[in-house]
C-alpha positions in Angstrom: 21.1 -12.9 -9.7 19.7 -16.4 -8.9 19.5 -15.5 -5.2 17.8 -12.2 -5.9 15.3 -14.0 -8.1 14.6 -16.5 -5.4 14.1 -13.8 -2.7 11.7 -12.0 -5.1 9.8 -15.2 -5.8 9.6 -16.3 -2.2 8.4 -12.8 -1.3 5.7 -12.8 -4.0 4.6 -16.3 -3.2 3.4 -15.6 0.3 5.6 -13.9 2.7 2.4 -12.4 4.2 1.9 -12.4 8.0 -1.1 -14.6 7.8 0.8 -17.6 6.6 2.6 -19.6 9.3 3.0 -22.9 10.8 2.9 -21.3 14.2 0.3 -19.0 15.6 3.0 -17.0 17.4 5.8 -16.9 14.8 5.4 -15.2 11.5 6.1 -17.0 8.3 8.6 -14.4 7.3 10.8 -15.1 10.3 10.5 -18.9 9.6 11.4 -18.3 5.9 14.5 -16.3 6.6 16.5 -19.5 7.5 15.3 -21.2 4.3 16.2 -18.2 2.2 19.7 -18.2 3.7 20.1 -21.8 2.8 19.0 -21.2 -0.8 21.3 -18.2 -1.1 24.2 -20.4 0.1 23.3 -23.1 -2.5 22.2 -25.5 0.2 19.0 -26.5 -1.6 18.6 -29.9 0.0 18.5 -28.4 3.5 16.0 -25.8 2.4 13.8 -28.5 0.9 14.0 -30.5 4.1 13.0 -27.5 6.1 10.0 -26.8 3.9 9.0 -30.4 3.9 8.2 -30.2 7.6 5.2 -28.1 6.9 3.8 -29.6 3.8 1.1 -31.5 5.7 0.0 -28.7 8.0 -2.7 -26.1 7.7 -0.5 -24.0 5.5 0.5 -26.8 3.1 -0.4 -24.9 0.0 2.2 -22.2 0.8 4.9 -24.7 1.7 4.3 -26.9 -1.3 4.5 -23.8 -3.6 7.7 -22.7 -1.9 9.2 -26.2 -2.0 8.3 -26.6 -5.7 10.1 -23.3 -6.5 13.2 -24.2 -4.5 13.3 -27.6 -6.1 13.0 -25.9 -9.5 15.9 -23.6 -8.7 17.9 -26.6 -7.7 17.1 -28.3 -11.1 15.2 -31.0 -9.3 12.4 -30.9 -11.8 10.6 -34.1 -10.8 10.5 -33.0 -7.1 9.3 -29.5 -8.2 6.6 -31.0 -10.5 5.3 -33.2 -7.7 5.2 -30.4 -5.2 3.4 -28.0 -7.5 0.9 -30.7 -8.5 0.2 -31.3 -4.8 -0.3 -27.6 -4.3 -2.6 -27.4 -7.3 -4.7 -30.3 -5.9 -5.0 -28.6 -2.6 -6.1 -25.4 -4.3 -8.7 -27.3 -6.3 -10.0 -28.9 -3.1 -10.4 -25.5 -1.5 -12.1 -24.0 -4.5 -14.5 -26.9 -4.8 -15.8 -26.4 -1.3 -19.3 -25.0 -1.6 -19.6 -23.8 2.0 -17.4 -22.6 4.8 -16.2 -25.5 7.0 -16.4 -25.5 10.8 -12.6 -25.6 10.9 -12.3 -22.4 8.8 -14.9 -20.6 10.9 -13.1 -21.6 14.1 -9.8 -20.4 12.7 -11.3 -17.1 11.7 -12.8 -16.7 15.2 -9.5 -17.7 16.7 -7.7 -15.1 14.5 -9.8 -12.4 16.0 -8.8 -13.5 19.5 -5.1 -14.1 18.7 -4.0 -12.9 15.3 -4.4 -13.7 11.6 -1.8 -16.4 11.8 -4.5 -18.8 13.0 -6.2 -18.7 9.6 -5.1 -21.5 7.3 -3.2 -20.3 4.2 -5.3 -20.5 1.1 -3.2 -18.6 -1.4 -3.8 -15.4 -3.3 -5.1 -15.4 -6.9 -1.8 -14.4 -8.4 -0.1 -17.3 -6.6 -2.6 -19.7 -8.0 -1.7 -18.4 -11.5 2.0 -18.5 -10.7 1.9 -22.2 -9.7 0.7 -23.1 -13.2 3.3 -20.9 -14.8 6.1 -22.5 -12.7 4.8 -25.9 -13.6 4.9 -24.9 -17.3 8.6 -24.0 -16.7 9.1 -27.6 -15.4 7.6 -29.1 -18.5 9.8 -26.8 -20.6 12.9 -28.0 -18.8 11.8 -31.6 -19.7 11.3 -30.6 -23.3 7.5 -31.4 -23.1 5.9 -28.7 -25.2 2.5 -30.3 -24.9 2.7 -30.2 -21.1 3.8 -26.5 -21.3 0.7 -25.7 -23.4 -1.6 -27.5 -20.9 -0.1 -25.5 -18.0 -0.3 -22.2 -19.8 -4.0 -22.9 -20.6 -4.5 -23.8 -16.9 -2.8 -20.6 -15.8 -5.0 -18.6 -18.2 -8.2 -20.3 -16.9 -7.1 -19.6 -13.3 -6.4 -16.0 -14.2 -9.9 -15.6 -15.8 -11.5 -17.2 -12.7 -9.6 -14.8 -10.4 -10.7 -11.9 -12.5 -14.3 -13.0 -12.3 -14.1 -13.4 -8.6 -12.6 -9.9 -8.3 -15.3 -8.5 -10.6 -18.1 -10.1 -8.4 -16.4 -8.7 -5.2 -16.4 -5.2 -6.8 -20.1 -5.6 -7.7 -20.9 -6.5 -4.1 -19.1 -3.5 -2.8 -20.9 -1.2 -5.3 -24.2 -2.7 -4.3 -23.5 -2.2 -0.6 -22.6 1.4 -1.3 -25.8 2.0 -3.1 -27.8 0.4 -0.3 -26.0 2.4 2.3 -26.7 5.6 0.3 -30.5 4.6 0.1 -30.6 4.1 3.9 -29.0 7.5 4.6 -31.6 9.2 2.5 -34.4 8.0 4.8 
């Protein structure tokens, strides 16, 4: 059951084709080896494999994955540290007010090559999950105050993601209306 849970979590936390440490090798193919190690109970080897990519362009993904694997291995302190680093990286990205030259270059590169060139930024649900998993760490330590803080952070993130989604839908609706007006002329 633990192995099935891990496979499900790893899948939900980013086994998308755009996340990779290599432009030419998908994240899924890279993760299969780590998943095998976790299924065999070789958590330390899996953590070592994930560590190799925690400073690259896809560090958020690998930090989240490493945090979850450490959590499954009952290495709560390692898990907490990795999730906190992932949370900090997410905050840095969300605080950016404008698109950086590096992001623009990666996007242009993705058109020429593939979407693996785009640095991994995480999906909204993953950003909520990271707080929920961190709350589980605090629960494992018996720190109910810490659990409450992380649950509130998860709720705040979820509200933020819902607002972003709502704004995106409004933009789409506005574009549809404008397209309709142009067709009428």
